[in-house]
N, C-alpha and C positions, 0 to 999 in steps of 0.2 A: 618301842620307840626305836626309831632308826637313827644311824649315826651319820652326821654330816662330815663329808671329807674336808681335808684342809684347801684343796683346790676350789671346791664349791664355796667355802667360806671366803676365800679371797675374791672370788668373782662377785659374791653379793656385796662385799665391802666396796668394790670398785663401783658396782652399779649405784650404791647408796651415794657414794661421793658425786657421781655424775648427776644424779637427781637434785641433790642439794645445791650443786653449781648452777643447774638450770633454773633455780627458783630465785637466784640473787643476781645482782648486777654489781660485780666487784668493780672497784676503782683501780685496783692493782692486778694486772695479770699475774696469776699464781703460776709457780714453776709447773712444768708438765710433768706429771708422774711417770715413773718408769713402770711400764705394764709388761706383763708377759705377752709373747707374740700371739696375735689372733689370726687364725686361719680363716680366710673369707672365701666363700665359694663363689665362683664367677657366676653372674647373672647373664643369661643369654636372653636378649630381647627378641620377640618374634619379629620376622622379616615384614618390613613395610611394603605392602603391595600397593602401587598406585595404579588404578584402573585406567585404562586407556580412554581418551577423550573420544566420545562418539558424538556425531552430529546427525540428528535425525534428518533425513532427505525424503521429500515427498516424492513418490514414484511418479514418473512422467509416462503415462501409459495410454495416452490418447492415440487412436488409430485413424488413419486416412484412407478412405475408401476411393480408389480411382473409378472415375465415371466419364462418360461423355458430356459435353455441354448441353445437348438436347434433353439430358435427364436433370438438368438444374432448372427447377421451376421459376419462369419468370425472365430467364436470362435473355431470350430473343426480344422481349418487350421492353426492357429497361432502357431509358434514355442515357446512354453512357457518356454523352458530352457533359452531364452534370457531375459525373465522377471523375472526369479527365483532370481538372485542376488539382484534386486531391492526390490522384495517383502521380501527377508530375511533381507534386511537393514531396512525396515519398522518395521518389527517384533522385531528388536533390541530395538526399543523404545515402540511399542505397546504391547509387551508382559507382561509388568507391568499393563495393564488394564485388569480387569476381563473379558471382552468380548472377549478378543483377547488371553488370556492365553492358551486356549486349542488349537486353530488352530495354533498358533505360536510355541507352544511346539511340536505338532505332525509334523510340517513342518521340524523340524530338522532331521527327519529319512526318509524324502522323498528323492528318487533318483534324484539328481539335473541334470543328464544327460539324463533323460528320459521325454520328453514332454508329453507322455501318462500317466505317474505316477503323473506329476504335474497337469494335467488336471483333473485326477481322484480325486486328493486331493481337488482341488478348488470345484468340483462338490459335493463332500462329506460334505464340511464344510462351503460353501458359498452359498447364494441364489443371483441370478441376479435380479437387478431392473432397469428398463429404467427410466432414468432422465427426467422429464417433467417440462418445464418452467412455471412460474407463469401465463402466458398467455394461457396455454394448448398446446403450441407447443412443438415439441420434437427435433428440430435441433438448433444449435447455432454456434457462431464463433469459429473456432480453429486457433490459431495463433501459431508462433514459436519463440523460443529464444535459445541463445547459450552462450558459454563462449568465449569472444573475446580475442585476442592477441594485446597488444599495446607495442610500443617502447618508452622507457623513460630513465631517469637519476635521480640520487638522487639531482642533483643540476640544478638550472635554468640556461640556457644559450643555444646559438644557435637555433636549431629547437625545443628545449624542453622548451615550454613556457606555457603550460597548466597544471595546478596543479590537483592532485588527492588528496582530502582531508580526513583526519581522523575526527572523531566525535569531535566537539569543546567542551571545558569544560564547556561553559555556556548554553549548550542545555540541557533543562529539559524535562524529559519523565515523564508524570503524568498518573497514572493508576486510573480511576474512578471506577473500578469494586466494591470496597467496597460500594460506594455510589449508584451506579446504576449497579446491576448485569447483566442488560440487554445489557451493554456496554462491556461484556467480550470479550477479545481479541483486543479492541480498546484502543488507548492511545493518549493523547494530547501532543503536543510538544509545547515548549515556552521558554521564558528567563526572568529573573528578570531585570526590569528596575525601578530603584528606589525602591519603595515598592509594585510594581505591577508585576504581571506575564503577559506578553504580548506575542502574536503569534510570532514565530520565523520568520525571514525575508524570503521572497520568493527568488527564484533563481536570479531574476534580481537584487534584492535589496542587496543580498550578493555579487554579483559580482560587483556592482557599489560601495559599501562601503569598499570593501577590508578588511572586519573584520575577514576573515578566514586566514589571514596571519599568519604563524607561525605553522598552522596545516597540512602542506603538507606532504604527504607520499613520493611522488615523482612527476616529472615533465614530461609529455608526448609530443610527437611530432605532434599530430593531435587532434585539438579541436573537430572535429565531432566525431572521435573515443572515446574521453573521454565523450562526451555526451551519445552516444550509450552504453557506459560502464554502465552508470547510469540507462539506460533503461533495461539492461540485469541483473544487480544486482551483478555480479561479473566478474572477468577476470583475465588474467595474464599479466605481464609487464616484457619484457626483458630489463635490465638496461644496458645502454651502458657503463657506467664507471666500472661495475664490472662483466658484462657478465651474472650475475645471473638472474634467472627468479623467480619472486615472484608472488603470488597470492593476489589480492586485493578483499576482500569478503565484502558483504554488511554488514554494522554495524548499521546504523541509518538513519533517513530521517528528513527533516525539518518540516514535519507535514502538507505540503500543498499537495492537490490533484493532482495526475498525470493527465497531459492534453497531448494528442498526438500532436507532431508537424506536423505529416502527415495530420491530421484533420485540423490544422491550415492552412496549404498550401492549402488544399482543399477549405476551407472556404474564403480565400482570392483570389481564383480563379487562383492559380498558378499550379494546376494539378487537375486531376480528381480523384475520390476516388478509381477507379480501378488502377490508377497509382501509389497510395501512398504506395509503398515498401520502405524498408530500403534503397535498391540500388537507387531508384529514388530520395529519399530525399537527399542522399549524393551527388548524381550528381547535383541536384538543388543548393545546398549550395556551391558546388565547382565553379558553374557557377555565384553565386551572393555572393561572400565572404564578401562584405560589409554589407549584411543583415544577416549574421550568427548569430549574437547575438539576433537580433530580433526575429529569429525563435526558438533559444534556450529557450529565456526568455517567449515564449508563454506557456511553460511548468513551472509552479512555483515550481514544486516539485525539491528537491535537495537531493541527496543521498551521504551519507558518508561511507567511507570504513575502514576496518582494514587489516593490513598487515599480511599474513600467509605465512608460508614455503610451497614450493611446493614439498613435500615429494616424491609422486608418480605422475608422469605426467598422468598416465592412470586413476587417480581417479578425479572424478568431484567435483565441490564445493558443500558445504553443502547447502541444501534447508530449507525452514521454518521449516520442521519436525526435522532438526538437524543431518540429515544423507546425505552422498554424493549423488548427483544426477547421475543417469546412462543414458547416451546418448541413445535417442530414446525409453526409457522405463520409464522416468519420466515426469509428467506434473505438471503444476502449476494450482491451482483451486481457486474458491471462497470459503473460509472455512465457510461462512455463509450458504452455501447450500450443500457442500459436505465435509464429515469427512477427515480431513488431515491424510494421511497415508494409506487410504484405496486402494484396487485395483479398477481400473476403466477401463472398456473396451472401446475402442474407435473406432469409424466407420467414417472416413473421407477420403480425397484424398490427394495424394503427392502435394506439392506446384506447383501452376500454371498448373494443369493438371487433368485428370480424372482417374488417376492411383489409385485404391483403396489403402487405408492405414487403415487396421483393425488389432489391436494388443491390448494386455493387457498392461496397464500403471499402474504406481503407483502415487498417488496424494501426492507428497512430497514436494511441494512448493506452495507459493502464489505470488501475485503480484498486484501493484497498479492499473494496467489496467485490471485485470482479475475480473470481475463483472458479476454475473449471474449464473443461475443454469447449463444450458447446455452450458459452457464456459471453455475452456481449453487453456493453453499455452504449446506447444510441445516442450521439450527440446531435441536439436539435438546434444548437445555434444560440442567438442572443435575441431577446425580445418577449413581449406577452405571450405569443403563440408557442414559442420554445419553452417558456416556463411552464404553460399549461400542459403541453403535450408531454414534456419530460416527467412532470410530477405524477401524472397518471399512467405512466407506461410501465407495465409489468405483465409481459406477454410470454408465450412459449414460441420457440423458433428453432430453425435449423441452419447451419452454417456450412459453407463450402470455401476451402482455401484454394486460391489460384496461386500456383508455384511455377517458376520458370522451368521450361522443359528441360533444359541442360544443366540445371542446378543440382547440387547434392542435397542430402537431407537438411532441412532447416537446422541451423546451428543451436545446439544446447537443448533440442527436443528430440526425445526418443520416440519414433513412430513405427508402426507397421502398416505398410501399404497393402492393403487388400485389394487384388486385382479383379475380384469378381464383380 
């Protein structure tokens, strides 16, 4: 048997007292016992290392190949008088930029009724560059879009059950450019919950929660048309209660990336990629009405609109450049690769055919699904023909950027000019 020292006995007694005290809730604070001094070793906490904030930036690696105009297929045959109104609309914005001041000023004196004079103007003040993808290929996807017509009412009832929403007041748009210049043109969307800024809800979450109630512009008769209105970005609504026609234009978006419901239907085996046109998607949903929300919610993106008066039915909706789009002469592009507002010559084919479609377009819009260098969305305009053509367009094509001869590199775009 070993002998317990007096110091150990004292320490055990103190521990016993502490344990007994912890098991009781005394009403009177007992006097603090006098204890022998306790030596406490300092505890050194490991250093807290905060990792630096890194923002992934998509590399901008499009290359532009300098060529001559006679190497642009269809350049000499295009009726450039049809493209001139769209170009002058771009100039109304671009003329304030030094690189564009000279050509846009001189354009005011060009004979707008002479295709030859317009062609001479471009050849004198612009150089053509073929657009090359990051992987070195020179072709890409050319799709189509249009301005749809919907039927609606200011009040919910009868066949008018699907709402078109304006931007809700709790949607925050956060511009990070001051902290991260490389994010120029990109914005975060969210909302304040308590003392935190959280991502804004997805399409499915918004529809399930009903939190957009009170933000309705109008109610429309077809949920499929309402979904495709969000894909197109703007449209017109004939109001049954007043017979007025209003324009609902893009105002904002919930911050979630666009995902194609056509791709979703392909992925789940409901149709092939070749079948995935707007017409086929609408037909599938009409045959499977109980699954409509499943398909819609496969796209988490949700677009909000603003109401505009339709002053002139012949004038198209404003694109991202801030000027009205011109049917069959405006395109949407990825502004990370191509400069917004610039002339772009396009070489593709008519929807579902081999008929050539070669013409000068203006890069006046952008879109959530338009990603890549050789990538464009062809604006067909308004009406039944535009609806039909845009819904079926999914062609391969090539692009040539026309850039002012004396201009610097397109702002915000890293390019390599190949002089071969």
